[in-house]
N, C-alpha and C positions, 0 to 999 in steps of 0.2 A: 068793573072789568074782571073777566074770567082769567083763572090762572091754571098752568098745568100742576096738577096733583099726582100724587105715586101712591099706589099700595104695593106691597110686596110681601112674600112668603118664602121661607127658607126650609126645606125638607131634605132629611137625611136619607140617601139611598145605599144599600148594601150592593147593588149590582155594580158591573163594570161601568164607569162613567162615560167610556167612548160608545158603548152600546147603547146607552139611555140617549146619549146625543144624537147618535145616527137614527134612533127610531123616532125622535122628535123632529128631525130635519128631513135627510134625503130619503128615510124610509117611513115618513108619516103617514103614506098612503095606506100603510099595513095596520095602523092603529084601530079601525073599525073591525077588525078581526079579534083584536085582543081586549078591546074595552068598548064592546058595543052598548053598553048603557051610557057611556059618555060621549062617544064618538060616532056620529053616523057615516061619515066619510070625510076623507081628505084628498084633495087633488094637488100634485106637486107639478109644476111646470118650469121650465127653462133651467134645469141644471147645467153644469158644466162638467163633463167627464164623470158624471155620477155624483157630484158633490154639489151642494147648495152652494150659491155665490150671490153677490149683489145683484139684485133684481128678480131673483128666483120667486115665483108667485106660488101661493097656496090658496086653496078655495077649502075652507074649513066648514063643516056642518057639525057643531057640538051642542051637547045637552047640559046646560049649567044647572047647578043645584036649585031646585025649585023653580025651574021655569022651562019654557018651550024651547025647541030647537033654535039656535043662532046660526045663520050663515054669515061668513066674513071673507072677503076677498083681500088678502095680505100680500105685501112685497117685502123681501129681506133688503133693509135699508143700512144694515151694520152686520158684519159677520167676521168671525176669527174662528175658523174650523180648528186650527191648532189648540188654541185655548177653551175650545168648546163654548163660545159665546156669540149670541145672535139677537138682533132686534128684528121683530116683524112690525111693520106698519100697516094698519087696516086702511084699505084704499076704498073699500064699498062693503055694503051689508047691513045687516040688522042693527048694529050699535052706532052706525054714522049719524042716524036721525037725532040721537041723544047726545051726540060728543062731537065737537069740532076736530078732535085728533085723538087717536087712540093707539098706542104702542105696547106690545109685548116683548119684554126682554128677558132673555134665559141666559143663565150662567151655570155650567156644570164644572165644579172643581174638586179635586181630591181633597178630603178632609185632612187638614193639617194634622201631623203626628199619628194618623191612623195606619195600621199595618194591614187591615183587613179589606182594603180596597174601597171603604167607605168613601162617599163623595156627598157634596153640599150641593143641592139644585135650588138655585136662587131664580124665583119667577118675580118680575115686578111689571106691574101695568102703570103706564103714564098716560094721563088722558087729560083733556079740557072739555068740561061740560058745555052742552050747547046753552043751558040755562041754570039758574040755580036750584029749580025743581028737580032736576035729574038726580036720581040716587046714585051714590058710589057703586062701582061695579063689583062689589063684595061677592056676589053669587058667581061670577065668572072666575075670580080668583080662587073661590072655595073649589071650584070644578077643576081648575088647573091643578090645584094642590091633590085632589083626589084622583086625577088623571096620572099624575106623576107616581102616587101610591101604586096604583093598579100596575102601571109599566114596570116599575120595580119589582113588584112580585112576578109579572110575567117573566122578566128576564132573569130573574132568580132561579125560576123552575126550568127554565131553558140551560142554566148553566150546568 
């Protein structure tokens, strides 16, 4: 019997947590301009008053470490914009053949005790493999970590 598995990574970011969260949510369509080696395109649909909400859709074309471009169609299934927390559920795309379910969770929180605006960016991937021969999505998680690093550098340059 298959079970839900989880991989996660926590990354320290020096940029403004609100700007980073916005770049990963409502402004995600801008990512291909800033990190074209990792993100080919992002289409964002169904925002409410310019903010992402339950049901907002995303079509991501991203380039995982060591692999070809992956396309995913995702929908927000949990969101707390005030606390910068969101869950994207993959509905369609290249990963669905290997996984029965696949969720990305993002939490951007100010680092406790930090006075310089440092935040912690926690990405987790929850998934259920279609069968035991499917590899864990380590390359996808590494790409997300690299993408977060590049976004942090971009936002620091803008500050």
